[in-house]
C-alpha positions in Angstrom: 0.0 0.2 0.1 2.8 2.5 0.7 4.4 1.8 -2.8 1.0 2.6 -4.3 1.0 6.2 -2.7 4.9 6.7 -3.4 4.3 5.6 -7.2 0.9 7.9 -7.5 2.6 10.8 -6.2 5.5 10.3 -8.5 4.1 8.8 -11.8 0.1 9.5 -11.7 -2.8 7.1 -10.9 -2.1 4.6 -13.6 0.9 3.3 -11.5 -1.3 2.0 -8.7 -1.5 -1.6 -10.6 2.2 -1.7 -10.9 3.0 -0.6 -7.4 0.4 -3.3 -6.2 2.4 -6.0 -8.2 5.7 -4.6 -6.9 4.6 -4.6 -3.4 3.9 -8.1 -3.2 7.8 -8.9 -4.5 8.9 -6.6 -2.0 7.3 -8.0 0.9 8.6 -11.6 -0.3 12.1 -10.3 -0.6 11.8 -9.0 3.2 10.3 -12.5 4.5 13.3 -14.1 2.5 15.9 -11.9 4.0 14.5 -12.2 7.5 14.5 -15.9 7.2 18.2 -16.0 5.9 19.3 -13.7 8.5 17.4 -15.2 11.4 18.6 -18.8 10.6 22.5 -17.6 10.0 22.5 -17.7 6.2 20.6 -21.2 6.0 17.7 -21.2 3.5 15.4 -24.2 3.4 11.7 -25.0 3.0 11.6 -25.8 6.9 12.9 -22.5 7.7 10.8 -20.4 5.5 8.0 -22.2 7.3 9.4 -20.7 10.6 8.4 -24.2 12.5 9.7 -24.5 16.1 13.0 -26.4 16.5 10.9 -29.3 18.1 8.1 -29.6 15.6 7.5 -33.0 14.1 8.7 -36.5 14.4 12.1 -38.0 14.0 12.7 -40.6 11.7 13.5 -43.0 14.3 10.1 -42.3 16.1 7.8 -43.4 13.1 7.6 -46.0 10.4 6.0 -45.6 7.0 5.0 -48.5 4.6 3.9 -48.6 1.1 2.1 -51.7 -0.2 0.5 -52.1 -3.6 -1.2 -55.5 -2.7 -2.9 -57.1 0.5 -0.3 -59.8 0.3 2.5 -57.0 0.3 0.6 -55.0 3.1 0.3 -58.2 5.5 4.2 -58.9 5.0 4.7 -55.4 6.7 3.2 -56.3 9.8 6.4 -57.5 10.9 7.9 -53.9 10.8 5.1 -52.5 12.6 5.7 -55.2 15.4 9.2 -54.4 15.6 8.6 -50.6 15.9 6.1 -51.2 18.6 8.6 -53.4 20.3 11.4 -50.7 19.9 9.3 -48.0 21.4 7.9 -50.3 24.2 4.3 -50.2 23.1 1.8 -52.0 25.1 1.4 -55.6 23.9 -2.0 -55.7 23.6 -2.2 -52.2 21.7 0.2 -53.9 19.2 -1.8 -56.7 18.7 -5.0 -54.5 18.2 -2.9 -52.6 15.6 -1.9 -55.7 13.7 -5.7 -57.0 13.7 -7.0 -53.5 12.6 -4.2 -53.1 9.9 -5.2 -56.3 8.5 -8.7 -56.0 8.5 -8.5 -52.4 6.9 -6.2 -53.3 4.3 -8.4 -56.5 3.2 -11.2 -54.3 2.7 -9.2 -51.6 0.7 -7.7 -54.1 -1.8 -10.8 -56.6 -1.8 -13.6 -54.2 -1.6 -12.1 -50.8 -2.5 -12.9 -50.5 -6.4 -9.9 -48.4 -7.4 -10.3 -46.2 -10.1 -7.1 -46.9 -11.9 -4.5 -49.7 -11.9 -1.9 -47.8 -9.5 -3.5 -49.2 -6.2 -1.5 -48.5 -3.2 -1.9 -48.2 0.4 0.5 -45.9 2.6 0.6 -46.9 6.3 2.3 -44.7 9.1 2.5 -45.3 12.6 3.9 -43.2 15.2 3.7 -42.9 19.2 2.9 -39.7 20.9 3.0 -40.1 24.8 0.9 -43.4 25.4 -1.0 -43.2 22.2 -0.3 -45.1 19.2 -1.4 -43.3 15.8 -2.1 -45.4 12.7 -2.9 -43.5 9.4 -3.7 -45.3 6.6 -4.0 -43.6 2.9 -5.6 -45.4 -0.2 -6.7 -44.5 -3.5 -9.7 -46.6 -3.5 -13.1 -45.2 -3.6 -14.3 -43.0 -0.7 -14.9 -44.9 2.5 -15.3 -43.7 5.7 -15.2 -46.4 8.4 -16.7 -44.7 11.4 -19.5 -43.1 9.3 -20.2 -46.7 7.8 -20.4 -48.2 11.5 -22.7 -45.6 12.9 -24.9 -45.9 9.8 -25.0 -49.8 9.7 -24.5 -50.9 13.3 -26.5 -53.7 13.6 -27.2 -55.4 17.1 -26.9 -58.9 15.3 -23.5 -60.3 16.2 -22.7 -61.8 12.8 -23.4 -58.3 10.9 -20.5 -55.8 10.0 -18.2 -57.7 12.2 -15.0 -55.9 10.5 -16.0 -52.3 11.5 -17.4 -53.4 14.8 -13.9 -54.9 15.4 -12.4 -51.6 14.3 -14.4 -49.2 16.3 -14.1 -51.3 19.4 -10.3 -52.0 19.5 -9.7 -48.3 18.9 -10.2 -44.9 20.9 -10.6 -42.7 18.2 -11.3 -42.9 14.2 -11.2 -40.0 11.9 -11.3 -39.8 8.2 -11.0 -37.3 5.3 -10.6 -37.6 1.8 -8.3 -35.0 -0.1 -7.7 -35.0 -4.0 -9.4 -38.6 -3.8 -6.9 -40.0 -1.3 -8.7 -41.5 1.7 -7.0 -40.9 4.8 -8.1 -43.0 7.9 -6.4 -42.1 11.5 -6.8 -44.5 14.2 -5.6 -43.8 17.7 -5.2 -46.7 20.1 
């Protein structure tokens, strides 16, 4: 805005569009200079975001797995078990995670109806305090397990066993879909 007043005074009202355009780049230049100077000359995306030093999770504190078939996903269960053992997770929670992971990946690959041939499941697991977070992303058709459970919760014991199992073994289940990627977060 200040540049607009300067340019209008110097060259007339037709320069107000140029001043607006230029002011955005001047502000961006000041932000970049501030970040570089405040981080002792180190320029990176993380520094540009100005995140706190202790933000995020270190690589040793999470596991990230990628599978393109149910068989491949079930082979990754050993990695999940090893992570839980290393991070001293409760044995019961570890068992629950393995059961839920198998149930969800089976549903994704056998019932998911993928839109293309590049099917995938991305599994991430991390521990925060006493809770264990399991995040499962896939590119199958939209499916919210919690919504399905509450809409189809039957009192009959032999109906919807998979969703009942998942909802009863977890503390919380949340879901969102972004750019056709399903993301389900389960907390144990």
